[in-house]
C-alpha positions in Angstrom: 9.7 7.8 -14.2 13.3 6.7 -14.0 15.1 9.2 -11.7 15.5 7.9 -8.2 14.6 11.3 -6.6 11.3 11.3 -8.6 10.4 7.8 -7.5 11.1 8.5 -3.9 9.0 11.7 -4.0 6.1 9.8 -5.7 6.3 7.1 -3.0 6.4 9.6 -0.1 3.5 11.6 -1.7 1.4 8.4 -2.1 1.9 7.6 1.6 0.9 11.2 2.6 -2.2 10.8 0.4 -3.1 7.5 2.2 -2.6 9.0 5.6 -4.8 12.0 4.7 -7.5 9.7 3.4 -7.4 7.5 6.6 -7.6 10.6 8.8 -11.1 11.3 7.3 -12.5 8.0 8.5 -15.0 8.0 11.4 -17.7 5.8 12.8 -20.4 7.4 10.6 -18.7 7.0 7.2 -16.6 3.8 7.8 -19.0 1.3 6.2 -21.2 3.6 4.0 -21.1 2.2 0.5 -19.1 4.2 -2.0 -19.2 3.9 -5.8 -16.2 3.6 -8.1 -15.9 3.9 -11.8 -16.8 0.6 -13.5 -16.2 -1.3 -10.2 -18.6 -2.8 -7.6 -19.4 -0.6 -4.6 -17.2 -0.9 -1.6 -16.6 0.8 1.7 -13.9 3.1 3.1 -13.1 0.4 5.6 -12.3 -2.1 2.9 -10.1 0.4 1.0 -8.3 1.4 4.2 -7.5 -2.2 5.1 -6.7 -3.3 1.5 -4.0 -0.7 1.0 -1.6 -2.0 3.7 -2.5 -5.7 2.9 -1.6 -5.1 -0.8 1.7 -3.5 0.2 2.5 -6.7 2.1 1.8 -8.7 -1.1 4.4 -6.5 -2.9 6.9 -7.0 0.0 6.5 -10.7 -0.4 7.2 -10.5 -4.1 10.3 -8.4 -3.5 11.6 -10.9 -0.9 11.0 -13.8 -3.3 12.8 -12.0 -6.1 15.8 -11.3 -3.8 16.0 -14.9 -2.7 15.8 -16.1 -6.3 18.8 -14.0 -7.0 20.8 -15.2 -4.1 20.2 -12.2 -1.9 19.1 -12.6 1.7 16.5 -10.0 2.5 17.5 -7.6 5.4 14.6 -8.8 7.6 15.8 -12.4 7.3 19.4 -11.8 8.2 20.6 -12.8 11.6 21.3 -10.2 14.3 
């Protein structure tokens, strides 16, 4: 995938998928074990909290990359 429009669509679709998945969570299924292919069992709660935490990891990597290249990230710029 190299076309910007395709990348943006993929990103937006991935967020929509995440929102749809989180909307299915409720008190009765939040901590029920779920199985995954060739991975240890986990819970919906873990997966729902891992997704945004993992996104913050990537944000941190982007910030570091920008700073290594002499660019001040927008969130770090003065008002």
